[in-house]
N, CA, C and O of each residue as an XYZ file, in Angstrom:
360
protein
N       0.842     -1.171      0.000
C       0.000      0.000      0.000
C       0.884      1.229      0.000
O       1.614      1.467      0.962
N       0.833      1.986     -1.025
C       1.510      3.267     -1.063
C       0.489      4.319     -0.660
O      -0.672      4.255     -1.065
N       0.925      5.284      0.137
C      -0.029      6.254      0.633
C       0.600      7.625      0.723
O       1.819      7.750      0.840
N      -0.220      8.645      0.668
C       0.266      9.997      0.883
C      -0.110     10.476      2.273
O       0.272     11.576      2.673
N      -0.859      9.659      3.022
C      -1.224     10.012      4.387
C      -0.023      9.839      5.293
O       0.790      8.940      5.083
N       0.098     10.699      6.308
C       1.218     10.527      7.237
C       1.084      9.232      8.039
O      -0.017      8.761      8.324
N       2.225      8.682      8.385
C       2.295      7.491      9.229
C       2.053      7.954     10.664
O       2.691      8.896     11.132
N       1.143      7.297     11.350
C       0.735      7.766     12.677
C       1.092      6.740     13.766
O       1.511      5.618     13.481
N       0.914      7.162     14.992
C       1.130      6.263     16.122
C       0.176      5.068     16.044
O       0.562      3.948     16.379
N      -1.048      5.294     15.613
C      -1.984      4.169     15.471
C      -1.500      3.175     14.419
O      -1.644      1.965     14.591
N      -0.923      3.688     13.323
C      -0.358      2.797     12.306
C       0.771      1.967     12.916
O       0.847      0.758     12.703
N       1.644      2.628     13.676
C       2.764      1.921     14.287
C       2.283      0.884     15.305
O       2.803     -0.231     15.345
N       1.305      1.242     16.116
C       0.759      0.277     17.102
C       0.272     -0.985     16.397
O       0.577     -2.102     16.815
N      -0.483     -0.792     15.330
C      -1.047     -1.938     14.595
C       0.076     -2.819     14.050
O       0.032     -4.042     14.179
N       1.072     -2.195     13.447
C       2.152     -2.974     12.837
C       2.996     -3.649     13.916
O       3.409     -4.794     13.734
N       3.261     -2.976     15.028
C       4.004     -3.603     16.126
C       3.274     -4.855     16.622
O       3.894     -5.896     16.837
N       1.972     -4.751     16.798
C       1.191     -5.894     17.278
C       1.190     -7.029     16.259
O       1.290     -8.198     16.631
N       1.079     -6.689     14.974
C       1.094     -7.717     13.936
C       2.473     -8.380     13.843
O       2.573     -9.590     13.641
N       3.528     -7.581     13.991
C       4.890     -8.082     13.789
C       5.408     -8.849     14.992
O       6.075     -9.872     14.836
N       5.107     -8.367     16.186
C       5.762     -8.947     17.359
C       4.850     -9.129     18.559
O       5.303     -9.584     19.610
N       3.581     -8.787     18.429
C       2.699     -8.922     19.574
C       3.007     -7.856     20.617
O       3.662     -6.857     20.320
N       2.536     -8.070     21.830
C       2.759     -7.097     22.897
C       3.261     -7.816     24.134
O       2.807     -8.910     24.467
N       4.196     -7.185     24.801
C       4.718     -7.704     26.058
C       3.604     -7.680     27.102
O       2.859     -6.706     27.199
N       3.496     -8.746     27.874
C       2.491     -8.780     28.921
C       2.715     -7.621     29.888
O       3.841     -7.371     30.320
N       1.658     -6.929     30.218
C       1.753     -5.805     31.140
C       2.054     -4.479     30.474
O       2.113     -3.451     31.148
N       2.248     -4.480     29.149
C       2.498     -3.230     28.426
C       1.216     -2.830     27.714
O       0.630     -3.615     26.968
N       0.792     -1.597     27.956
C      -0.425     -1.076     27.345
C      -0.045     -0.182     26.170
O       0.290      0.989     26.350
N      -0.100     -0.742     24.978
C       0.260      0.045     23.789
C      -0.770      1.115     23.476
O      -0.490      2.030     22.701
N      -1.952      1.020     24.060
C      -2.978      2.017     23.770
C      -2.775      3.294     24.576
O      -3.477      4.282     24.360
N      -1.833      3.280     25.492
C      -1.563      4.459     26.313
C      -0.661      5.452     25.607
O      -0.431      5.352     24.402
N      -0.152      6.408     26.364
C       0.734      7.444     25.829
C       2.144      6.874     25.745
O       2.915      6.951     26.702
N       2.474      6.300     24.588
C       3.757      5.622     24.420
C       4.683      6.348     23.465
O       5.779      5.861     23.188
N       4.275      7.497     22.955
C       4.998      8.156     21.869
C       6.473      8.394     22.205
O       7.321      8.299     21.319
N       6.793      8.698     23.459
C       8.187      8.958     23.835
C       8.762      7.881     24.753
O       9.785      8.097     25.401
N       8.114      6.738     24.807
C       8.611      5.615     25.598
C       9.587      4.802     24.754
O       9.288      4.468     23.608
N      10.734      4.489     25.306
C      11.713      3.732     24.533
C      11.175      2.338     24.204
O      10.452      1.728     24.992
N      11.550      1.852     23.013
C      11.076      0.540     22.579
C      11.482     -0.553     23.567
O      10.717     -1.488     23.803
N      12.668     -0.444     24.140
C      13.101     -1.439     25.137
C      12.107     -1.528     26.289
O      11.777     -2.623     26.744
N      11.632     -0.386     26.758
C      10.679     -0.360     27.868
C       9.324     -0.939     27.463
O       8.557     -1.404     28.307
N       9.038     -0.902     26.145
C       7.785     -1.465     25.645
C       7.915     -2.959     25.355
O       6.935     -3.620     25.011
N       9.136     -3.486     25.496
C       9.352     -4.908     25.285
C       9.756     -5.277     23.868
O       9.706     -6.451     23.502
N      10.159     -4.293     23.060
C      10.539     -4.574     21.671
C      12.048     -4.464     21.525
O      12.619     -3.388     21.707
N      12.693     -5.578     21.196
C      14.136     -5.592     20.970
C      14.410     -5.390     19.479
O      13.485     -5.231     18.683
N      15.680     -5.398     19.116
C      16.067     -5.055     17.745
C      15.445     -5.970     16.699
O      15.059     -5.498     15.630
N      15.340     -7.257     16.975
C      14.740     -8.174     16.002
C      13.277     -7.818     15.733
O      12.828     -7.840     14.587
N      12.546     -7.492     16.784
C      11.145     -7.100     16.617
C      11.046     -5.805     15.814
O      10.127     -5.637     15.012
N      11.991     -4.892     16.028
C      11.959     -3.630     15.285
C      12.338     -3.844     13.818
O      11.808     -3.167     12.937
N      13.247     -4.776     13.553
C      13.577     -5.074     12.160
C      12.366     -5.663     11.443
O      12.092     -5.306     10.297
N      11.645     -6.555     12.101
C      10.426     -7.117     11.512
C       9.384     -6.014     11.302
O       8.705     -5.978     10.276
N       9.268     -5.125     12.274
C       8.337     -4.002     12.143
C       8.734     -3.138     10.954
O       7.878     -2.729     10.170
N      10.031     -2.857     10.814
C      10.507     -2.063      9.686
C      10.206     -2.729      8.362
O       9.813     -2.058      7.408
N      10.385     -4.041      8.285
C      10.089     -4.770      7.052
C       8.610     -4.656      6.691
O       8.257     -4.473      5.526
N       7.770     -4.763      7.683
C       6.326     -4.633      7.415
C       5.970     -3.217      6.962
O       5.143     -3.038      6.068
N       6.589     -2.225      7.574
C       6.341     -0.836      7.161
C       6.790     -0.650      5.707
O       6.088     -0.027      4.911
N       7.958     -1.191      5.371
C       8.463     -1.051      4.002
C       7.501     -1.671      2.992
O       7.191     -1.065      1.966
N       7.038     -2.869      3.287
C       6.124     -3.550      2.357
C       4.793     -2.804      2.247
O       4.267     -2.613      1.151
N       4.264     -2.391      3.384
C       2.937     -1.783      3.381
C       2.942     -0.386      2.769
O       1.986      0.008      2.102
N       4.025      0.363      2.998
C       4.055      1.763      2.539
C       4.960      1.970      1.331
O       5.131      3.096      0.863
N       5.538      0.882      0.827
C       6.366      0.933     -0.384
C       7.497      1.958     -0.262
O       7.702      2.793     -1.143
N       8.216      1.871      0.846
C       9.383      2.722      1.083
C      10.535      1.831      1.519
O      10.350      0.642      1.782
N      11.727      2.415      1.594
C      12.900      1.694      2.048
C      13.451      2.379      3.301
O      13.649      3.594      3.324
N      13.692      1.584      4.330
C      14.236      2.108      5.582
C      15.603      1.489      5.817
O      15.759      0.273      5.706
N      16.591      2.306      6.139
C      17.914      1.791      6.493
C      17.831      1.074      7.839
O      17.096      1.487      8.736
N      18.605     -0.015      7.960
C      18.648     -0.708      9.250
C      19.124      0.232     10.351
O      18.651      0.159     11.485
N      20.063      1.115     10.015
C      20.562      2.049     11.032
C      19.466      3.015     11.475
O      19.433      3.428     12.634
N      18.576      3.372     10.564
C      17.472      4.256     10.942
C      16.585      3.576     11.975
O      16.086      4.212     12.904
N      16.396      2.267     11.797
C      15.552      1.527     12.737
C      16.221      1.412     14.105
O      15.549      1.481     15.134
N      17.523      1.239     14.118
C      18.196      1.117     15.414
C      18.408      2.481     16.064
O      18.513      2.579     17.286
N      18.471      3.531     15.249
C      18.624      4.874     15.806
C      17.323      5.392     16.423
O      17.355      6.231     17.322
N      16.200      4.902     15.951
C      14.904      5.335     16.484
C      14.635      4.560     17.769
O      14.288      3.379     17.723
N      14.789      5.202     18.886
C      14.621      4.498     20.159
C      13.212      4.633     20.726
O      12.853      3.946     21.682
N      12.415      5.521     20.131
C      11.037      5.701     20.594
C      10.082      5.653     19.405
O      10.515      5.822     18.265
N       8.809      5.428     19.644
C       7.841      5.493     18.540
C       7.896      6.829     17.795
O       7.791      6.847     16.569
N       8.056      7.946     18.510
C       8.129      9.246     17.839
C       9.282      9.269     16.828
O       9.124      9.757     15.709
N      10.431      8.741     17.229
C      11.580      8.716     16.335
C      11.311      7.895     15.095
O      11.653      8.321     13.992
N      10.705      6.725     15.247
C      10.414      5.868     14.100
C       9.352      6.491     13.200
O       9.461      6.437     11.975
N       8.337      7.075     13.802
C       7.282      7.741     13.013
C       7.889      8.879     12.194
O       7.535      9.053     11.028
N       8.788      9.648     12.782
C       9.441     10.753     12.052
C      10.230     10.216     10.857
O      10.169     10.783      9.766
N      10.969      9.128     11.062
C      11.756      8.542      9.976
C      10.839      8.057      8.849
O      11.100      8.314      7.674
N       9.778      7.367      9.212
C       8.853      6.858      8.190
C       8.215      8.012      7.421
O       8.108      7.957      6.196
N       7.794      9.048      8.127
C       7.155     10.180      7.444
C       8.138     10.918      6.534
O       7.734     11.415      5.483
N       9.397     11.001      6.904
C      10.394     11.615      6.019
C      10.550     10.785      4.745
O      10.653     11.335      3.648
N      10.566      9.469      4.894
C      10.665      8.596      3.713
C       9.417      8.709      2.845
O       9.519      8.724      1.618
N       8.253      8.788      3.457
C       7.010      8.930      2.690
C       6.997     10.257      1.926
O       6.547     10.315      0.782
N       7.486     11.308      2.558
C       7.509     12.620      1.901
C       8.488     12.632      0.733
O       8.274     13.333     -0.256
N       9.569     11.853      0.851
C      10.587     11.825     -0.198
C      10.248     10.851     -1.318
O      10.830     10.921     -2.400
N       9.305      9.938     -1.063
C       8.958      8.931     -2.069
C       8.219      9.582     -3.232
O       7.395     10.474     -3.032
N       8.520      9.128     -4.454
C       7.789      9.670     -5.605
C       6.319      9.293     -5.513
O       5.986      8.176     -5.116
N       5.449     10.209     -5.876
C       4.017      9.907     -5.830
C       3.640      9.068     -7.037
O       4.252      9.168     -8.101
N       2.624      8.240     -6.853
C       2.181      7.322     -7.902
C       1.359      8.031     -8.950
O       0.906      7.404     -9.908
C-alpha cells in the first residue's frame, strides 16, 4: 500500500502488534509516543520485523541504522514520514 497520508502512532501500534505482539503488562494504547522501545518490550529483532512490514505496506525503504537509531515510537514515526515525503508519488 503506497499512501500519501502521514504514518501515525496508530499505524505503528497496529504494525508492532502484527509483527511482534505485545509484552504482557504493556499497554500500547496508552501514551507511548516517547517511551523507549526497550521499555515497551521490543528488541532489535522485533523492530527489524516491524521495519520490514512498514516497508512492504508503505512501499518505502528504511535503512537498518534508521531503525536502530529510532529508540522511541516518535523517532520511528518521524523517519517513516520523512521517507514517505521523499517517495515519488504514484
